[in-house]
C-alpha positions in Angstrom: -141.4 7.8 -27.8 -143.9 5.4 -27.4 -142.8 1.6 -27.9 -145.0 0.8 -31.0 -143.6 4.2 -32.5 -140.0 3.2 -31.2 -139.9 -0.3 -32.4 -141.6 1.1 -36.2 -139.7 3.9 -36.4 -135.9 4.3 -36.7 -135.1 4.6 -32.7 -136.6 4.1 -29.5 -135.5 7.5 -28.3 -135.7 11.1 -29.8 -132.0 12.7 -29.9 -133.6 16.2 -30.1 -132.4 16.8 -26.1 -129.3 15.7 -26.8 -128.6 17.6 -29.6 -130.1 20.8 -27.9 -127.3 20.0 -24.8 -124.5 19.8 -27.3 -125.6 23.0 -29.1 -125.4 24.5 -25.6 -121.6 23.7 -25.0 -120.2 23.5 -28.8 -120.9 27.1 -29.9 -118.8 29.6 -32.2 -116.3 30.2 -29.3 -115.8 26.5 -28.8 -115.5 26.0 -32.5 -112.7 28.6 -32.5 -110.7 26.7 -29.4 -110.8 23.5 -31.7 -109.7 25.1 -34.8 -106.8 26.9 -32.9 -105.7 23.7 -31.4 -105.7 22.3 -34.9 -104.0 25.1 -36.7 -101.2 26.2 -34.4 -100.5 23.2 -32.5 -101.3 20.7 -34.7 -103.7 18.6 -32.3 -106.0 16.7 -33.7 -109.6 15.7 -32.4 -110.8 12.7 -34.2 -114.2 11.3 -33.8 -115.6 8.1 -35.1 -119.0 6.8 -36.4 -120.6 4.2 -38.4 -121.8 4.8 -42.0 -124.4 1.9 -41.7 -125.1 2.2 -45.7 -121.7 1.2 -46.5 -120.9 -1.1 -43.2 -117.7 0.8 -42.8 -116.1 3.0 -40.1 -115.7 6.9 -40.5 -113.0 9.0 -39.1 -114.1 12.7 -38.9 -110.9 15.4 -38.6 -113.2 17.9 -36.3 -110.2 20.3 -36.1 -110.2 20.7 -39.6 -114.1 20.9 -39.8 -113.7 23.5 -37.2 -111.2 25.7 -38.7 -113.4 26.2 -41.8 -115.3 28.6 -39.3 -118.7 28.6 -41.0 -122.3 28.3 -39.5 -122.3 25.2 -41.7 -119.4 23.8 -40.2 -120.5 24.5 -36.6 -123.8 22.5 -37.9 -121.7 19.6 -39.0 -119.7 19.5 -35.7 -122.6 19.0 -34.0 -124.0 16.5 -35.9 -121.0 14.4 -35.9 -120.9 14.4 -32.1 -124.6 13.6 -32.4 -124.0 10.7 -34.5 -121.4 9.4 -32.7 -123.5 9.2 -29.3 -126.7 7.5 -31.4 -126.7 3.8 -30.3 -128.4 2.0 -32.9 -131.8 1.2 -32.1 -131.8 2.9 -28.7 -131.1 6.4 -30.4 -132.4 7.6 -34.2 -129.3 7.7 -36.6 -128.4 11.0 -38.3 -128.3 11.4 -41.9 -125.8 13.5 -43.7 -126.2 15.3 -47.0 -123.7 14.0 -49.7 -123.2 14.3 -53.4 -121.7 11.7 -55.5 -121.1 12.0 -59.4 -123.4 15.1 -59.4 -126.3 12.8 -57.5 -127.5 13.8 -54.2 -128.0 11.1 -51.5 -128.1 10.6 -47.5 -125.8 8.8 -45.4 -126.9 7.1 -42.4 -124.5 7.2 -39.4 -124.6 5.9 -36.0 -122.2 5.2 -33.0 -118.8 4.2 -34.0 -119.0 1.4 -31.7 -121.2 -0.6 -33.8 -117.9 -1.2 -35.8 -115.0 -0.7 -33.2 -115.0 0.3 -29.9 -111.6 2.0 -29.6 -109.9 3.6 -32.4 -106.4 5.5 -33.1 -105.8 6.3 -36.4 -106.4 4.7 -39.8 -103.1 2.1 -40.4 -103.3 3.6 -43.9 -102.0 7.0 -42.7 -98.7 5.0 -42.0 -98.6 3.4 -45.3 -99.4 6.6 -46.8 -96.7 8.5 -45.1 -93.9 5.8 -46.3 -94.9 6.0 -49.7 -94.0 9.7 -49.7 -91.1 9.0 -47.6 -91.8 11.2 -44.8 -89.5 11.3 -42.0 -91.3 11.8 -38.5 -88.7 12.8 -36.2 -90.6 13.6 -33.2 -91.0 11.3 -30.5 -94.9 10.2 -30.8 -96.8 9.0 -28.0 -100.7 7.6 -28.0 -102.8 7.6 -24.8 -105.7 5.8 -25.1 -108.6 5.7 -22.5 -111.2 2.6 -22.8 -114.1 4.0 -20.9 -115.0 0.1 -19.7 -113.5 -2.8 -17.7 -111.5 -4.9 -20.0 -112.0 -8.4 -17.7 -114.5 -10.7 -18.2 -117.2 -10.1 -15.4 -119.4 -13.1 -14.1 -123.1 -12.2 -14.4 -125.9 -14.9 -13.8 -128.0 -14.9 -17.2 -131.8 -15.8 -17.0 -133.2 -18.3 -19.1 -135.2 -15.9 -21.5 -134.7 -14.6 -25.1 -133.8 -10.8 -23.9 -131.6 -11.8 -21.3 -129.4 -14.2 -23.6 -129.4 -11.8 -26.4 -128.3 -9.0 -23.9 -125.8 -11.0 -22.3 -124.2 -12.0 -26.0 -124.1 -8.5 -27.3 -122.7 -7.6 -23.8 -119.7 -10.1 -24.1 -119.2 -9.5 -27.8 -119.0 -5.7 -26.9 -116.6 -6.3 -24.1 -114.0 -8.7 -26.2 -114.2 -6.7 -29.3 -112.8 -3.6 -27.2 -110.0 -5.9 -26.1 -109.4 -6.8 -29.8 -109.4 -3.1 -30.8 -106.7 -2.8 -28.0 -104.4 -5.3 -29.6 -104.8 -3.8 -32.9 -103.9 -0.5 -32.2 -100.8 -1.9 -30.1 -99.7 -3.6 -33.1 -100.2 -0.4 -35.2 -98.3 1.5 -32.7 -95.2 -0.8 -32.7 -95.1 -0.8 -36.2 -95.0 3.2 -36.5 -92.6 3.8 -33.8 -95.5 5.3 -31.6 -95.6 5.0 -27.7 -98.5 3.2 -26.3 -100.2 4.3 -23.1 -103.3 2.6 -22.2 -105.7 3.5 -19.1 -108.9 1.8 -18.2 -111.4 0.9 -15.5 -109.8 -1.5 -13.2 -111.5 -4.4 -11.5 -111.0 -2.5 -8.5 -114.1 -0.3 -9.5 -117.1 -2.2 -7.7 -119.8 0.3 -8.0 -122.7 -1.4 -9.4 -124.1 -0.3 -12.9 -127.8 -1.1 -12.6 -129.1 0.7 -15.9 -127.7 2.7 -18.8 -126.9 6.6 -18.3 -127.3 5.7 -14.4 -126.1 9.2 -13.2 -124.8 7.6 -9.9 -122.9 5.2 -11.5 -121.3 8.1 -13.9 -120.5 10.1 -11.0 -118.9 7.5 -9.0 -116.7 6.7 -12.1 -115.6 10.2 -12.4 -114.7 10.1 -9.1 -112.6 6.9 -9.7 -111.0 8.2 -12.8 -110.1 11.6 -10.6 -108.5 9.6 -8.0 -106.4 7.9 -10.5 -105.1 11.0 -12.1 -104.4 12.4 -8.9 -102.6 9.6 -7.4 -100.5 9.5 -10.7 -101.1 5.9 -11.8 -99.0 4.8 -14.5 -100.4 4.3 -17.8 -100.5 0.5 -19.1 -97.7 -0.3 -21.8 -99.7 -3.3 -23.1 -103.1 -4.5 -23.8 -104.5 -6.5 -21.0 -102.5 -10.3 -21.0 -100.5 -9.3 -24.3 -97.1 -9.1 -22.1 -97.6 -12.2 -20.0 -98.9 -14.1 -23.0 -95.7 -13.5 -25.2 -93.4 -13.6 -22.3 -94.6 -17.1 -21.6 -94.1 -18.2 -25.3 -90.8 -17.0 -25.5 -88.1 -19.7 -25.5 -86.4 -20.8 -22.5 -82.6 -19.9 -22.2 
């Protein structure tokens, strides 16, 4: 899209090529695999989006959707994936048809990162389980992969409006992600769920020049692959949590 049409429209880039790519891999066979994992093994695939109209996060149970097995379910599955990748301003949002009190509306959804960078499950689920007096005997573990560095990175900021705004937003996203991990850790501890975290370490030095830089993405994939092959241990606390907690304990 041109600059003017992008500014006056609903996004700088058209999402059609991305939708076509999603459709290539997310077909009926793929949908059945997701459904089987959900119905036979009780494995949940959750994807988050942001409902801009309501200003709230939305967590979609993709296994439940896949288990419906209709062409409409397949289309919804694809649209949710596209919405979850639609960065506000950069890509057009996805519109979902809904019906409330007999009236038809459209909800506007974008990338879930507009509200939360990392999510696990709504804490209300635990409260609901307690209300129903459900006894969950199985050992439960959460494995969180944060596709970002968690330590602040020094970067010279030019004295210009765009540069200042970009750096401020980048810092906001970085700290929001750390805060999300603290919230998730707190929820898992309340619910007796094991906390396991992996993220991009400070030892990853490959330059990140532009968004969607294929060289950077390949280097990052190789980095993660090496970490997995080496059997790198999962972190049991969010960054800085245990150190700060231990330092504040009363001395014996």
